[in-house]
KOLLUM-729784 format. One record per residue (C-alpha): residue in three letters; x, y, z. Coordinates in steps of 0.5 Angstrom, whole numbers, always signed. Layout:
<atoms>
@res:ALA&c1:X&c2:Y&c3:Z $
...
</atoms>
This chain:
<atoms>
@res:MET&c1:+38&c2:-77&c3:-47 $
@res:ASP&c1:+39&c2:-69&c3:-48 $
@res:LEU&c1:+33&c2:-67&c3:-53 $
@res:ASN&c1:+38&c2:-62&c3:-55 $
@res:LEU&c1:+42&c2:-67&c3:-59 $
@res:VAL&c1:+36&c2:-69&c3:-62 $
@res:ARG&c1:+34&c2:-62&c3:-64 $
@res:THR&c1:+41&c2:-61&c3:-67 $
@res:PHE&c1:+41&c2:-68&c3:-71 $
@res:ALA&c1:+34&c2:-66&c3:-74 $
@res:ALA&c1:+37&c2:-59&c3:-76 $
@res:VAL&c1:+42&c2:-62&c3:-80 $
@res:ALA&c1:+38&c2:-67&c3:-83 $
@res:GLU&c1:+33&c2:-62&c3:-85 $
@res:LYS&c1:+39&c2:-57&c3:-88 $
@res:GLY&c1:+43&c2:-63&c3:-91 $
@res:SER&c1:+49&c2:-59&c3:-88 $
@res:PHE&c1:+53&c2:-58&c3:-82 $
@res:THR&c1:+54&c2:-51&c3:-84 $
@res:ALA&c1:+47&c2:-49&c3:-85 $
@res:ALA&c1:+45&c2:-53&c3:-79 $
@res:ALA&c1:+50&c2:-49&c3:-75 $
@res:ALA&c1:+47&c2:-42&c3:-78 $
@res:ARG&c1:+40&c2:-44&c3:-76 $
@res:LEU&c1:+42&c2:-46&c3:-69 $
@res:ARG&c1:+46&c2:-40&c3:-68 $
@res:ALA&c1:+52&c2:-45&c3:-66 $
@res:PRO&c1:+59&c2:-46&c3:-68 $
@res:LYS&c1:+59&c2:-52&c3:-73 $
@res:SER&c1:+64&c2:-55&c3:-69 $
@res:SER&c1:+59&c2:-56&c3:-63 $
@res:VAL&c1:+54&c2:-58&c3:-68 $
@res:SER&c1:+58&c2:-64&c3:-71 $
@res:ARG&c1:+60&c2:-66&c3:-63 $
@res:GLN&c1:+53&c2:-66&c3:-61 $
@res:VAL&c1:+51&c2:-71&c3:-67 $
@res:ALA&c1:+57&c2:-75&c3:-66 $
@res:ARG&c1:+55&c2:-76&c3:-58 $
@res:LEU&c1:+48&c2:-77&c3:-60 $
@res:GLU&c1:+50&c2:-83&c3:-65 $
@res:ALA&c1:+55&c2:-86&c3:-59 $
@res:GLU&c1:+49&c2:-86&c3:-54 $
@res:LEU&c1:+44&c2:-89&c3:-60 $
@res:GLY&c1:+50&c2:-94&c3:-62 $
@res:ALA&c1:+48&c2:-93&c3:-69 $
@res:ASP&c1:+51&c2:-88&c3:-75 $
@res:LEU&c1:+45&c2:-83&c3:-77 $
@res:LEU&c1:+49&c2:-79&c3:-82 $
@res:ARG&c1:+54&c2:-81&c3:-88 $
@res:ARG&c1:+59&c2:-75&c3:-88 $
@res:THR&c1:+63&c2:-73&c3:-95 $
@res:THR&c1:+67&c2:-67&c3:-96 $
@res:ARG&c1:+61&c2:-65&c3:-101 $
@res:ARG&c1:+55&c2:-67&c3:-97 $
@res:VAL&c1:+51&c2:-70&c3:-91 $
@res:SER&c1:+46&c2:-75&c3:-92 $
@res:LEU&c1:+42&c2:-80&c3:-87 $
@res:THR&c1:+43&c2:-87&c3:-86 $
@res:ASP&c1:+37&c2:-92&c3:-86 $
@res:SER&c1:+37&c2:-91&c3:-78 $
@res:GLY&c1:+38&c2:-83&c3:-79 $
@res:ALA&c1:+32&c2:-83&c3:-83 $
@res:ALA&c1:+28&c2:-87&c3:-79 $
@res:LEU&c1:+30&c2:-83&c3:-73 $
@res:TYR&c1:+28&c2:-77&c3:-76 $
@res:GLU&c1:+21&c2:-79&c3:-79 $
@res:ARG&c1:+19&c2:-80&c3:-72 $
@res:VAL&c1:+22&c2:-74&c3:-68 $
@res:ALA&c1:+21&c2:-69&c3:-73 $
@res:PRO&c1:+13&c2:-68&c3:-72 $
@res:LEU&c1:+14&c2:-69&c3:-64 $
@res:LEU&c1:+19&c2:-63&c3:-65 $
@res:ARG&c1:+14&c2:-59&c3:-69 $
@res:SER&c1:+9&c2:-60&c3:-64 $
@res:LEU&c1:+13&c2:-58&c3:-58 $
@res:GLN&c1:+15&c2:-52&c3:-61 $
@res:GLU&c1:+8&c2:-50&c3:-62 $
@res:ALA&c1:+6&c2:-52&c3:-55 $
@res:LEU&c1:+11&c2:-47&c3:-52 $
@res:GLY&c1:+9&c2:-42&c3:-57 $
@res:ASP&c1:+2&c2:-43&c3:-55 $
@res:LEU&c1:+3&c2:-42&c3:-47 $
@res:PRO&c1:-1&c2:-37&c3:-44 $
@res:THR&c1:+5&c2:-34&c3:-40 $
@res:ARG&c1:+7&c2:-32&c3:-47 $
@res:ASP&c1:+1&c2:-28&c3:-48 $
@res:PRO&c1:+2&c2:-20&c3:-48 $
@res:GLN&c1:-5&c2:-20&c3:-44 $
@res:PRO&c1:-6&c2:-24&c3:-37 $
@res:SER&c1:-10&c2:-30&c3:-39 $
@res:GLY&c1:-13&c2:-36&c3:-36 $
@res:ARG&c1:-16&c2:-38&c3:-29 $
@res:LEU&c1:-13&c2:-35&c3:-23 $
@res:ARG&c1:-15&c2:-38&c3:-16 $
@res:VAL&c1:-15&c2:-33&c3:-10 $
@res:THR&c1:-16&c2:-34&c3:-3 $
@res:ALA&c1:-17&c2:-29&c3:+3 $
@res:PRO&c1:-20&c2:-28&c3:+10 $
@res:SER&c1:-27&c2:-28&c3:+10 $
@res:ASP&c1:-28&c2:-20&c3:+13 $
@res:PHE&c1:-23&c2:-17&c3:+8 $
@res:GLY&c1:-26&c2:-21&c3:+2 $
@res:ALA&c1:-33&c2:-19&c3:+3 $
@res:ALA&c1:-31&c2:-12&c3:+4 $
@res:TYR&c1:-26&c2:-11&c3:-2 $
@res:LEU&c1:-25&c2:-17&c3:-6 $
@res:ALA&c1:-32&c2:-17&c3:-9 $
@res:GLU&c1:-32&c2:-10&c3:-12 $
@res:LEU&c1:-24&c2:-11&c3:-14 $
@res:SER&c1:-26&c2:-18&c3:-17 $
@res:VAL&c1:-31&c2:-15&c3:-22 $
@res:ARG&c1:-26&c2:-9&c3:-24 $
@res:PHE&c1:-20&c2:-14&c3:-25 $
@res:CYS&c1:-24&c2:-18&c3:-30 $
@res:ALA&c1:-27&c2:-12&c3:-33 $
@res:ARG&c1:-20&c2:-10&c3:-34 $
@res:TYR&c1:-17&c2:-17&c3:-37 $
@res:PRO&c1:-23&c2:-20&c3:-40 $
@res:ALA&c1:-19&c2:-26&c3:-42 $
@res:VAL&c1:-18&c2:-28&c3:-34 $
@res:SER&c1:-23&c2:-32&c3:-30 $
@res:LEU&c1:-23&c2:-31&c3:-22 $
@res:ASP&c1:-24&c2:-36&c3:-17 $
@res:VAL&c1:-24&c2:-33&c3:-10 $
@res:VAL&c1:-25&c2:-37&c3:-4 $
@res:LEU&c1:-26&c2:-34&c3:+3 $
@res:THR&c1:-24&c2:-37&c3:+9 $
@res:ASN&c1:-20&c2:-36&c3:+16 $
@res:ARG&c1:-16&c2:-42&c3:+16 $
@res:VAL&c1:-9&c2:-41&c3:+13 $
@res:VAL&c1:-9&c2:-45&c3:+6 $
@res:ASP&c1:-3&c2:-49&c3:+3 $
@res:LEU&c1:-3&c2:-45&c3:-3 $
@res:VAL&c1:+1&c2:-51&c3:-7 $
@res:ALA&c1:-3&c2:-57&c3:-4 $
@res:GLU&c1:-9&c2:-54&c3:-6 $
@res:GLY&c1:-8&c2:-51&c3:-12 $
@res:PHE&c1:-8&c2:-43&c3:-11 $
@res:ASP&c1:-5&c2:-38&c3:-14 $
@res:VAL&c1:-5&c2:-32&c3:-10 $
@res:ALA&c1:-7&c2:-31&c3:-2 $
@res:LEU&c1:-8&c2:-25&c3:+2 $
@res:ARG&c1:-7&c2:-25&c3:+9 $
@res:ALA&c1:-7&c2:-21&c3:+15 $
@res:ALA&c1:-1&c2:-22&c3:+20 $
@res:ARG&c1:+5&c2:-18&c3:+23 $
@res:GLN&c1:+10&c2:-22&c3:+20 $
@res:MET&c1:+10&c2:-27&c3:+14 $
@res:ARG&c1:+13&c2:-34&c3:+17 $
@res:ASP&c1:+13&c2:-38&c3:+11 $
@res:SER&c1:+19&c2:-37&c3:+8 $
@res:SER&c1:+17&c2:-42&c3:+2 $
@res:LEU&c1:+12&c2:-37&c3:-1 $
@res:VAL&c1:+14&c2:-30&c3:-4 $
@res:ALA&c1:+10&c2:-25&c3:+0 $
@res:ARG&c1:+9&c2:-17&c3:-1 $
@res:LYS&c1:+7&c2:-13&c3:+4 $
@res:VAL&c1:+1&c2:-9&c3:+1 $
@res:VAL&c1:-1&c2:-4&c3:+7 $
@res:GLY&c1:-2&c2:-3&c3:+15 $
@res:MET&c1:-8&c2:-5&c3:+19 $
@res:ASN&c1:-11&c2:-1&c3:+25 $
@res:ILE&c1:-16&c2:-4&c3:+30 $
@res:PHE&c1:-20&c2:+0&c3:+34 $
@res:LEU&c1:-25&c2:+0&c3:+40 $
@res:PHE&c1:-32&c2:+0&c3:+38 $
@res:ALA&c1:-39&c2:+0&c3:+42 $
@res:ALA&c1:-46&c2:+1&c3:+40 $
@res:PRO&c1:-50&c2:+7&c3:+42 $
@res:SER&c1:-55&c2:+3&c3:+45 $
@res:TYR&c1:-49&c2:-1&c3:+50 $
@res:LEU&c1:-46&c2:+6&c3:+52 $
@res:ALA&c1:-53&c2:+8&c3:+54 $
@res:ARG&c1:-53&c2:+3&c3:+59 $
@res:HIS&c1:-46&c2:+3&c3:+61 $
@res:ARG&c1:-42&c2:+9&c3:+62 $
@res:ALA&c1:-36&c2:+10&c3:+57 $
@res:PRO&c1:-29&c2:+8&c3:+59 $
@res:ARG&c1:-25&c2:+14&c3:+60 $
@res:SER&c1:-18&c2:+10&c3:+60 $
@res:PRO&c1:-16&c2:+3&c3:+59 $
@res:ALA&c1:-16&c2:+2&c3:+66 $
@res:ASP&c1:-24&c2:+2&c3:+66 $
@res:LEU&c1:-24&c2:-3&c3:+61 $
@res:ALA&c1:-24&c2:-9&c3:+66 $
@res:GLY&c1:-31&c2:-7&c3:+68 $
@res:HIS&c1:-35&c2:-8&c3:+61 $
@res:GLU&c1:-38&c2:-13&c3:+57 $
@res:TRP&c1:-34&c2:-15&c3:+51 $
@res:VAL&c1:-36&c2:-18&c3:+44 $
@res:VAL&c1:-29&c2:-22&c3:+44 $
@res:PHE&c1:-26&c2:-24&c3:+37 $
@res:ALA&c1:-23&c2:-31&c3:+39 $
@res:PRO&c1:-16&c2:-31&c3:+36 $
@res:LEU&c1:-15&c2:-24&c3:+40 $
@res:GLN&c1:-13&c2:-27&c3:+47 $
@res:THR&c1:-9&c2:-21&c3:+50 $
@res:VAL&c1:-8&c2:-14&c3:+47 $
@res:ARG&c1:-4&c2:-8&c3:+48 $
@res:LEU&c1:-7&c2:-2&c3:+46 $
@res:GLU&c1:-2&c2:+4&c3:+44 $
@res:GLY&c1:-4&c2:+11&c3:+47 $
@res:PRO&c1:-4&c2:+15&c3:+53 $
@res:GLY&c1:-4&c2:+11&c3:+60 $
@res:ALA&c1:-5&c2:+4&c3:+56 $
@res:PRO&c1:-4&c2:-1&c3:+62 $
@res:ALA&c1:-1&c2:-8&c3:+61 $
@res:PRO&c1:-4&c2:-13&c3:+56 $
@res:ILE&c1:-11&c2:-13&c3:+57 $
@res:ALA&c1:-15&c2:-20&c3:+56 $
@res:PRO&c1:-22&c2:-18&c3:+53 $
@res:ARG&c1:-28&c2:-22&c3:+57 $
@res:GLY&c1:-35&c2:-23&c3:+55 $
@res:ARG&c1:-40&c2:-28&c3:+54 $
@res:VAL&c1:-41&c2:-28&c3:+46 $
@res:ARG&c1:-35&c2:-30&c3:+42 $
@res:GLY&c1:-33&c2:-31&c3:+35 $
@res:ASP&c1:-28&c2:-33&c3:+30 $
@res:ASP&c1:-30&c2:-28&c3:+25 $
@res:PHE&c1:-30&c2:-20&c3:+25 $
@res:TRP&c1:-37&c2:-20&c3:+21 $
@res:PHE&c1:-40&c2:-24&c3:+27 $
@res:VAL&c1:-37&c2:-19&c3:+32 $
@res:ARG&c1:-39&c2:-13&c3:+28 $
@res:GLU&c1:-46&c2:-15&c3:+28 $
@res:ALA&c1:-46&c2:-17&c3:+35 $
@res:VAL&c1:-43&c2:-10&c3:+37 $
@res:ARG&c1:-48&c2:-7&c3:+33 $
@res:ALA&c1:-54&c2:-10&c3:+37 $
@res:GLY&c1:-51&c2:-7&c3:+43 $
@res:GLY&c1:-47&c2:-14&c3:+46 $
@res:GLY&c1:-41&c2:-10&c3:+49 $
@res:LEU&c1:-35&c2:-7&c3:+47 $
@res:ALA&c1:-31&c2:-10&c3:+41 $
@res:LEU&c1:-24&c2:-9&c3:+37 $
@res:LEU&c1:-25&c2:-8&c3:+30 $
@res:PRO&c1:-21&c2:-7&c3:+24 $
@res:TRP&c1:-22&c2:+0&c3:+22 $
@res:PHE&c1:-24&c2:-1&c3:+15 $
@res:MET&c1:-30&c2:-6&c3:+18 $
@res:ALA&c1:-33&c2:+0&c3:+22 $
@res:ALA&c1:-31&c2:+6&c3:+19 $
@res:ASP&c1:-38&c2:+7&c3:+15 $
@res:ASP&c1:-42&c2:+5&c3:+22 $
@res:GLU&c1:-38&c2:+11&c3:+25 $
@res:ALA&c1:-39&c2:+16&c3:+20 $
@res:THR&c1:-47&c2:+15&c3:+21 $
@res:GLY&c1:-47&c2:+14&c3:+28 $
@res:ARG&c1:-49&c2:+7&c3:+28 $
@res:LEU&c1:-42&c2:+5&c3:+32 $
@res:VAL&c1:-38&c2:+10&c3:+37 $
@res:ARG&c1:-31&c2:+9&c3:+37 $
@res:VAL&c1:-29&c2:+8&c3:+45 $
@res:LEU&c1:-22&c2:+11&c3:+47 $
@res:PRO&c1:-21&c2:+14&c3:+40 $
@res:ARG&c1:-14&c2:+16&c3:+42 $
@res:HIS&c1:-12&c2:+9&c3:+43 $
@res:VAL&c1:-10&c2:+4&c3:+38 $
@res:LEU&c1:-8&c2:-4&c3:+37 $
@res:ARG&c1:-3&c2:-4&c3:+31 $
@res:GLY&c1:-6&c2:-10&c3:+27 $
@res:GLY&c1:-1&c2:-12&c3:+23 $
@res:SER&c1:-1&c2:-12&c3:+15 $
@res:LEU&c1:-4&c2:-14&c3:+9 $
@res:TRP&c1:+0&c2:-19&c3:+5 $
@res:LEU&c1:+0&c2:-22&c3:-2 $
@res:VAL&c1:+3&c2:-28&c3:-2 $
@res:HIS&c1:+4&c2:-33&c3:-8 $
@res:PRO&c1:+9&c2:-39&c3:-9 $
@res:PRO&c1:+15&c2:-38&c3:-12 $
@res:ALA&c1:+16&c2:-38&c3:-20 $
@res:ARG&c1:+22&c2:-36&c3:-24 $
@res:HIS&c1:+17&c2:-33&c3:-29 $
@res:LEU&c1:+11&c2:-30&c3:-25 $
@res:PRO&c1:+5&c2:-31&c3:-29 $
@res:ARG&c1:+2&c2:-24&c3:-32 $
@res:ALA&c1:-5&c2:-26&c3:-29 $
@res:ILE&c1:-2&c2:-26&c3:-22 $
@res:SER&c1:+2&c2:-20&c3:-23 $
@res:ALA&c1:-4&c2:-16&c3:-26 $
@res:PHE&c1:-8&c2:-18&c3:-20 $
@res:ARG&c1:-2&c2:-16&c3:-15 $
@res:ASP&c1:-2&c2:-9&c3:-18 $
@res:LEU&c1:-9&c2:-8&c3:-18 $
@res:VAL&c1:-10&c2:-10&c3:-10 $
@res:ILE&c1:-4&c2:-5&c3:-9 $
@res:GLU&c1:-7&c2:+0&c3:-13 $
@res:THR&c1:-14&c2:-1&c3:-9 $
@res:MET&c1:-11&c2:-1&c3:-2 $
@res:ARG&c1:-7&c2:+6&c3:-3 $
@res:ALA&c1:-14&c2:+9&c3:-5 $
@res:ASN&c1:-18&c2:+6&c3:+0 $
@res:PRO&c1:-13&c2:+5&c3:+6 $
@res:LEU&c1:-14&c2:-1&c3:+12 $
@res:ALA&c1:-11&c2:+4&c3:+17 $
@res:SER&c1:-14&c2:+10&c3:+19 $
@res:ARG&c1:-10&c2:+16&c3:+22 $
@res:ALA&c1:-10&c2:+14&c3:+30 $
</atoms>
C-alpha cells in the first residue's frame, strides 16, 4: 500500500476538511479527495462521511486513524533526526587504506579530522588487500592504482605518485652505483613482490626490468627497512623515502629515472545524498595531499 494515501487520509481526519488538508499538504483538493477514495477502495471500507458542510470519520476511519497517527508522527520525528540532516558531519566513519600510505599520512590526518569535526568518530583499517566496501561495511577507501576498474564505486583521483630507485650508503660502498639502467641487472634488489616487471622513464631506459633479489616483501615499509639495512636496491614511493634522502640515510639511484606509480584514489559506494562525514573526509584528504604531494619532481 502507498503510505502517501495513509498520510493524506490522516491529514483530512485531523483537519476535518478536504480543503484544509489540501492546504497543509500543498496539493490540489481534487488530488486529496482521489487519494482518500483510492485508500477506501483498497481497504474495502468507507473511512469518511462526506456532506456539503463537513467531513467526519466513520467507525472504520476512527479505528484506522487511532492506529496510524502515532506511527506517522514517529516516522516524521525519525526522519528529522537523521544524522545526514545535521549541518555538521557526525556519526561513525569506517575508512580503509594501504598500510604504507596509512601509516605515513592517515594517523596525523585522522587526529586533525576528529579535532575539526567533534561529532565524528573514525575507524581506520590498514590493509594491502582490496576490501569489498559494501560487504565489509566500509564508508571510504584510499587506493593506489593506475586506473580504478570497479565501476560500482564512485572514485575521485586525489594525486599522482612517483616511485624512485633507492639504496643505502652501506650498500653503495660495497657495490658500484649504477650509472645507467643497463647496470641494474648486476645488482642485488630488495623486491616489492607485486612489482613483477617495471619500466623506468628517463634517458636510456631499456625494455622492462624484472627486479631479482633474495629478499622479497609485499609491504613497502618492510622493503624500506631492508634497504636501510643495506640489502640492495629497491623501488620506493617518494613519500616514504623523502626524509631518508634528505638526511642521507638513503641515496636516490639513477635520479633522472622514475617509475610512474599511478595515483591515489578516494573511493566510496554510490549514494544519492553523500553523507557529510564522507564529503568532509574527502575534502581534508585532498587538502592534505595538495600540501604534502606524494610525487616529487623527477
